[in-house]
C-alpha positions as CSV (number, residue, x, y, z in Angstrom):
1,X,-5.2,-24.2,-20.4
2,X,-2.6,-24.1,-23.0
3,X,0.0,-21.9,-24.3
4,X,-2.2,-20.3,-26.8
5,X,-4.1,-18.4,-24.1
6,X,-3.6,-14.8,-24.7
7,X,-3.5,-12.6,-21.7
8,X,-3.2,-8.6,-21.1
9,X,-1.8,-7.1,-18.4
10,X,-3.0,-3.6,-18.3
11,X,-1.4,-1.3,-15.3
12,X,-2.8,1.9,-14.7
13,X,-2.2,5.0,-12.6
14,X,-0.1,8.0,-12.4
15,X,3.7,7.6,-11.8
16,X,3.9,11.1,-11.2
17,X,1.8,10.6,-8.0
18,X,4.3,8.2,-6.2
19,X,2.6,5.0,-5.3
20,X,-0.3,5.5,-7.7
21,X,2.3,4.4,-10.3
22,X,2.3,0.8,-9.0
23,X,0.0,-0.4,-11.7
24,X,2.3,1.0,-14.6
25,X,5.3,-0.4,-12.6
26,X,3.7,-4.0,-12.2
27,X,3.0,-4.1,-15.8
28,X,6.7,-3.1,-16.7
29,X,7.8,-6.0,-14.4
30,X,5.8,-8.5,-16.1
31,X,6.7,-7.3,-19.6
32,X,10.3,-8.0,-18.6
33,X,9.5,-11.7,-18.3
34,X,9.2,-11.8,-22.0
35,X,6.3,-14.1,-22.2
36,X,5.0,-14.1,-25.9
37,X,1.3,-15.1,-24.5
38,X,1.3,-12.1,-22.4
39,X,0.7,-8.7,-23.8
40,X,1.2,-5.4,-21.3
41,X,-0.1,-1.8,-21.5
42,X,0.0,1.2,-19.0
43,X,-2.0,4.3,-18.8
44,X,-2.8,6.9,-16.6
45,X,-6.2,5.5,-16.6
46,X,-8.7,3.4,-18.1
47,X,-10.5,4.6,-21.2
48,X,-13.4,3.2,-23.1
49,X,-11.3,2.2,-26.0
50,X,-9.6,-0.1,-23.8
51,X,-12.8,-2.2,-24.2
52,X,-11.5,-3.5,-27.7
53,X,-8.3,-4.6,-26.6
54,X,-9.8,-6.2,-23.8
55,X,-12.0,-8.1,-26.3
56,X,-8.9,-9.6,-28.2
57,X,-7.6,-11.7,-25.2
58,X,-8.8,-14.7,-23.1
59,X,-7.5,-13.4,-19.7
60,X,-7.2,-9.5,-18.8
61,X,-5.4,-8.7,-15.5
62,X,-6.1,-5.0,-14.4
63,X,-3.4,-3.7,-11.9
64,X,-4.2,-0.5,-9.8
65,X,-2.7,1.0,-6.6
66,X,-5.2,1.2,-3.7
67,X,-5.1,3.6,-0.8
68,X,-6.0,1.5,2.0
69,X,-6.0,-2.4,3.4
70,X,-4.0,-4.9,5.6
71,X,-2.5,-6.9,2.9
72,X,0.3,-6.1,0.3
73,X,-2.0,-6.9,-2.5
74,X,-5.4,-8.4,-3.4
75,X,-6.8,-10.5,-6.2
76,X,-10.5,-10.3,-6.9
77,X,-12.3,-11.8,-10.1
78,X,-14.5,-9.4,-12.1
79,X,-17.5,-9.4,-13.9
80,X,-19.1,-7.3,-16.4
81,X,-21.0,-4.5,-14.8
82,X,-25.1,-4.6,-14.7
83,X,-24.8,-0.8,-16.0
84,X,-22.6,1.3,-18.1
85,X,-22.9,4.3,-16.0
86,X,-19.1,6.0,-16.2
87,X,-17.4,9.1,-16.5
88,X,-14.3,10.1,-18.6
89,X,-12.6,10.0,-15.1
90,X,-14.0,7.0,-13.3
91,X,-14.3,4.2,-15.6
92,X,-14.3,1.2,-13.8
93,X,-13.0,-2.1,-15.1
94,X,-16.4,-3.9,-14.8
95,X,-17.8,-1.2,-17.2
96,X,-15.0,-1.8,-19.9
97,X,-15.7,-5.9,-19.6
98,X,-19.5,-4.8,-20.1
99,X,-18.4,-2.6,-22.9
100,X,-16.2,-5.3,-24.4
101,X,-19.2,-7.9,-24.4
102,X,-21.7,-5.3,-25.9
103,X,-19.4,-3.5,-28.6
104,X,-17.2,-6.6,-29.4
105,X,-19.3,-9.6,-28.9
106,X,-17.1,-10.9,-26.0
107,X,-15.5,-10.0,-22.2
108,X,-12.6,-11.7,-21.4
109,X,-12.1,-13.6,-17.8
110,X,-10.8,-10.7,-16.0
111,X,-9.4,-10.3,-12.5
112,X,-8.2,-6.8,-10.4
113,X,-4.8,-6.9,-8.8
114,X,-5.0,-4.2,-6.3
115,X,-1.5,-3.1,-4.7
116,X,-1.4,-1.5,-1.7
117,X,0.1,2.3,-1.4
118,X,1.0,4.5,0.7
119,X,2.0,8.0,-0.4
120,X,0.2,10.0,-3.6
121,X,1.9,13.1,-3.3
122,X,3.2,14.9,-6.5
123,X,6.4,13.3,-6.9
124,X,8.0,10.3,-8.9
125,X,8.9,7.3,-7.3
126,X,7.6,4.6,-5.2
127,X,7.4,4.7,-1.4
128,X,9.7,1.8,0.0
129,X,6.9,0.1,1.8
130,X,4.7,0.3,-1.5
131,X,7.9,-1.1,-3.3
132,X,7.8,-4.1,-1.1
133,X,4.4,-4.5,-1.7
134,X,5.1,-4.1,-5.6
135,X,7.5,-7.1,-5.5
136,X,5.0,-9.2,-3.7
137,X,2.2,-8.3,-6.1
138,X,4.6,-9.2,-8.9
139,X,5.7,-12.4,-7.7
140,X,1.9,-13.5,-7.4
141,X,0.9,-12.3,-10.8
142,X,4.1,-14.1,-12.5
143,X,3.2,-17.0,-10.5
144,X,-0.5,-17.2,-11.7
145,X,0.3,-16.1,-15.4
146,X,3.1,-18.8,-15.2
147,X,0.9,-21.6,-14.4
148,X,-1.5,-20.6,-17.0
149,X,1.3,-20.5,-19.7
150,X,3.2,-23.3,-18.5
151,X,6.2,-21.2,-17.1
152,X,7.4,-20.4,-13.7
153,X,9.1,-16.8,-13.2
């Protein structure tokens, strides 16, 4: 792939719920790399309007916290959902991809980077164990993006 590939890193979660803020924190870390091919966004949750933004990019990285798992982070390739079943508080990335395809005529190549969190109480700040996972996840994501755009972090 060439440097003309357009990428979106979409981190989502609530920074006011401790480790739920891992997605936005990862997006902010990628933004600091300053790669012009990479657009970053963060939000508390995914919204249907995100489908238009997804369709404008070749590759999209969804980044979110997860509550279980043995690994610091996990990457999974995503495909558009077969059905468009969703509510305003439970919109999966796969549904957004399907909406992008249906409404905008294209869905990007998409991945979910899930980062293991441990504390989800009402408080600001990522827990120390989750911060270590965040560092690993950002390094992995930067390496993957860097390989595509021809740069290393």
